[in-house]
N, C-alpha and C positions, 0 to 999 in steps of 0.2 A: 440524428446530428449526420451530416454529409460523411462517406467516409473519409475522404481528403481531410476532415476536419478533425476527425478521432486522432490521427496518425499524430498530431497536434494537441493532443488533449494531456493535459500532465497526467489525470486520471487515468484514462485507458492507456497510457502508456506506461504506468506503476503496474497495471494489472494484466498487461501483455506480460510484463516483464515474470511477475510473481505465478503466472501461468509455465512460464517457458522454464521455472525453477522447479516446478511441480512434481512431481510421480503420475502419469498417465497412461491408459491403456493405448498401446500400439493403434487398434482400431477405434474409430470413434472418439477421437480426443477433441479437447476445444481449441487448445494452443499447441504447436508442437513444442514436446518439452526439452529444448533443445539445451539448454544448462544443466537437466536432470540427466540427459542422456551423457552428457560429460561428465559426469558425479560429483557436480556440486551441488552443494543444499544453501536452502540458506540459515542466515544466523542472525542477521538484523535488517529490519525495514523501517526506515525512516526513524533512524535512532540517532540524537545528536553523539558527535564524536568531541571527545577530550583530547586534546593533545597533550604530550608529556611535557611537565614544566621546563626543562632546557626548550623545547621546541618552541613555548609560549613566548619563554624571556627572548628568544633570538626572533621572533617575529613583533614583537615590541619594539624592540630596537633595531630594527632593519630601515624602519621611515617607508617598507614598502605598506601599499593597500592590500593585507592577506586576510582575507575571513577565519576568523578565530573561533568560530562554532559552525565548523562543517555540519550539512546532516545529510548524508547520500541516502539515494532514493533504496538502495539495495547495496548489501555487501551477501554475497555468495564465499563457500568455503569449502575445499576438496580435500577430504581427509586426506589422500593417498600422499600427495605431495604438498601439502598443507599451502596451496594456492588461492588465493584470495583475488575475487572481481568486487570493483568499487563501482555503482553504477549511480550517473546523473543524467536524469532524461529532461531535454529542453524542447521546445515548441519550435526553435527556430538556432541558427548560429550566432556569435555575436563577435566583437573584435576586441582586440587586445588593450583598447582604452574607454572600452562600455562599462558601464555598473555591475553587468554581470561576471569582470571577469578578477573583482576581488572577491567571488565565490570560489570561483575557479582557481584563483592561485592559493585559497584553502583547501581544497580537495585535492588538487597537485600534490601539497607538500604533506597533506593528511595520507595519501596512498604510497609517500616513500617509505625511508626506513624507520618513521616514528609509528607507520601502519603496525611493524612487528614487534614493536614495544607495548602497545596500546591491544593488541590483539594476537596475543602468546596461544599456539606454536604458527600461526600463520609466517611462513619465511618471504612472500612475493606477493604483491600484489597488482593487480592492473586496473589502473583509473580508465572506465568505459561512458563516455557520450554515447546518449541514443538522442537521433533529432531523425525527423526526415530526411531521407538519403541525400536528394539533392542538395543538402548543406554539408555535406560532410566533409568536402575539400576545404569549406572554409573555415570549419570549425578546426581541423587539423592544425591549420596555419596558425589559428590562434593558440591552440594549446602549445605548438611549438613557440610560438614567439614568447608566451609567460614562462615557458620551461628554462628558456633561455635568459630569461630576466632571472627569473629565481636563483639558477644556476651561479649567473656572474652575480648575485648577491651573497654568494655562500651555502645557498640551501643546495639541498637533496631531494628535487621533485619527482615521484612514481613515473614509471610508462604509462603512455596513455593510448588509447586506442578509441576510434570513432565506428559509432555502430549508424547504421540508417534504416529506416518505414519506410516501405514503399508502399503503391497499391499498384500491382501488375496483373490485368485482367482481373480476375474475380477472387485475386487472395491478396494476403498482404506478405509482402516479401520483406525479410530480414538479414540486411548486410552486414559484413565485417572486413578487419582490414589484415596486415600481416601479421601486425602486433599481436590480436585477436589468438590466430591460429598458432604464434611461436608458443605465445603462453599457454594455451588450453591443450595443444594438441592435434586440434582438427585440421582434417585437410582441404574441407568444405569453405565456400567464401559466401555464400548466403542460402539460404533453405525459405520455403515457403512456410511461415507459422500457422498462418489462418486461409481455411477454403471459403467457397461462396460466400463472398463479400457483395453485397449493394447497397443501393440506398434503399431499402426496406429493413437492412438489417440492424437489428436491436443488441445492442452490445451490454445491456445488462446484466444478462446470467454471466457475464465474464469479470463482471466487479465485483472483487471480494471485498476491497479495502478503499476507504477515501477518506479525505478531510476536509472539512470549509476551503482550506485557508488554500488548497489546489484548484478550486473551481473560479473559474476566469469571468462567470456570471451567474447571477441569480436563479437564472433557469437551467443551467446545469446543473448547481448546487442541489436545488431541492428536485430535480430528477433522480441523483444518484444519493440524497436520502431518503426517497422514496422506495429506491431500489433494496436499501438496509432495510427500511420497515416492511416491506413487504416479503422478503426473505425470513423475518423474525416472527412475522404474523403465521408464516406456512410451519417454519419451527414447532412454535405454541401449538399450533394446530394437531400438526400429527402427535406431538406428546400426548396431548389434553384427549384425542380421540380414544386412545389407550388406556386413559385413567380410569380406574373404577370407581365408584362410587364408594365414599368411606374412606380412601385413601386420600395421601396428601401429596400433590406436586409443588416442589420449590425450584425457585431460579433466579439468577442473577442479572444483570446487563453482562457482566465478561464471562457467567459460564455457556449464556447463549449466543454470544457474540463470539468465543472462542467457536461452537458448533457451526457455527453461519458461516464461519470463514475457511472452513478446512482446518481447523488451529494456526491459520498464520496471525491473527491477531495478537497472540504469545509473543511474536518478533517484532510487533510495532513498538514504537517509542512511544512512553507513557504520555505526553503532550494527545498525541493522537489518538490513542486508547480510551482517554479521557472524556473527549469530543464524541465515538462512539456511544460508551455508555450513557453519557448525558442526552443523547437523542433517543434511544432506547426506554432511558428511564423515565424522561418526560414524555415522552410520545406516545409512549406504548403503554409502561408499568403503570404511570400515574393515571393515566385515561383510563385503562380497566378498569384500577380502583376506585378512580371517581364514581364512575357510572355504575359498579353494582354494588357500591356502598349504601348500604339501607337496602337493597334488596337479595344479597346474598351473604349470610354472615362469614362465608367458609373463604371469601376473597380477602385476603389482607396485603399490606403494603409494610413492612416494617425497613423502614429507613431504603435499601436498596434490593431488598428480597422478597419478591412475588410467591405468595402461597395460595394455593388453591384447593380447598376440600368439598367435595358436593355430597349431602345428606340425602339428597333422592335424585332419581334419574331426571325427573322434570327439570333439576337445577341446573345438570350437564347437557340437558337439550339446549336450553333457552341460552346457557352461556354459548355454546359453539354456535348457535343459532346468528346469533350478533358477531360473535368475532369473524364468522365467516362472511358478513355482510360488509363490502366495503363502506356503503353508502351511511350504514347505523355505527360501524366502528370511529371512522374520521380523524385517522389518526394522522396527524400533523407534522406535515413536510419541512414549513419554514423555519427558520432557525430561531433558536432559543436565547434570550440575555444571556449572557457569559454567568452573570450571576444565580440563574433561574434554579440552580440544585448547588446545594450544600456541595463541599468535597467530599463526597462520599467512597470515590471510587479504589482508595489505595488500599489494597488487601481486603478486595471486599469479594472476592471469590469465597 
């Protein structure tokens, strides 16, 4: 994917924000941890937001087209002053009469006083729209128009900020406005968050989480699914190389995804969690079990729990040789039917 296209890709946008919120070493960082440096921490990723009942009633009776089920891409919190950042990333700006305006109205209301009711003890929240940098002015004008509309109808929308992603030279620059500076206390206006970007740069190492719904086409979707599969394969190989003969290894989709996402999987909305759990279960665990059924008695799949026990060194060598060979394992990246797996994943760890 071309670097310019990456800046509009919702999966890449989300994962940039996640890396910016993760603690990282000052040298050798993947993405500059701007939000972590400002002492903000992740509390929710693509998690549905439920309005307080009084706000829901006001929306229902207002006559305005306001989204009743906002789902911010990311919510961060700073413990020192109980301030929050509420992120929504978009490929482009839009106008106040577009279909996206309904969702934006919901985000504006959600980030106002209602936010403090839902997310105690956060005292104040800033809605941050992240878009390609050249569209920041248009996005700000749209949100200002929607804010006036909501206020004129008796609502209290939250303050907003518009952030821009741009490719400058060989780096990705993140730019923000005075509202973000005031809310967070930073004196800067922009920062280079990724260095050494080119047309051959592979974004795969930066992809920690993704959902099929965020992918605009099948090629992108299957590429990101392959990233997840290969990361899980690498984790399994690392674990199993150290497994002694006679010992038992057990894991579940949830357990292994927590590890392969540096723990971010636990902050993700349940609907999206289930999508990746199903991918691991059907494309990897079930494939492993189906291949070794009748060949090694120590390989079993009990519902969502994969267990592996080797009785002799030859079994271990044979299994690992197979798992290391991409052509032989043939873990499928194509999307599975929605009903391919029973809903096993509530409390599955």
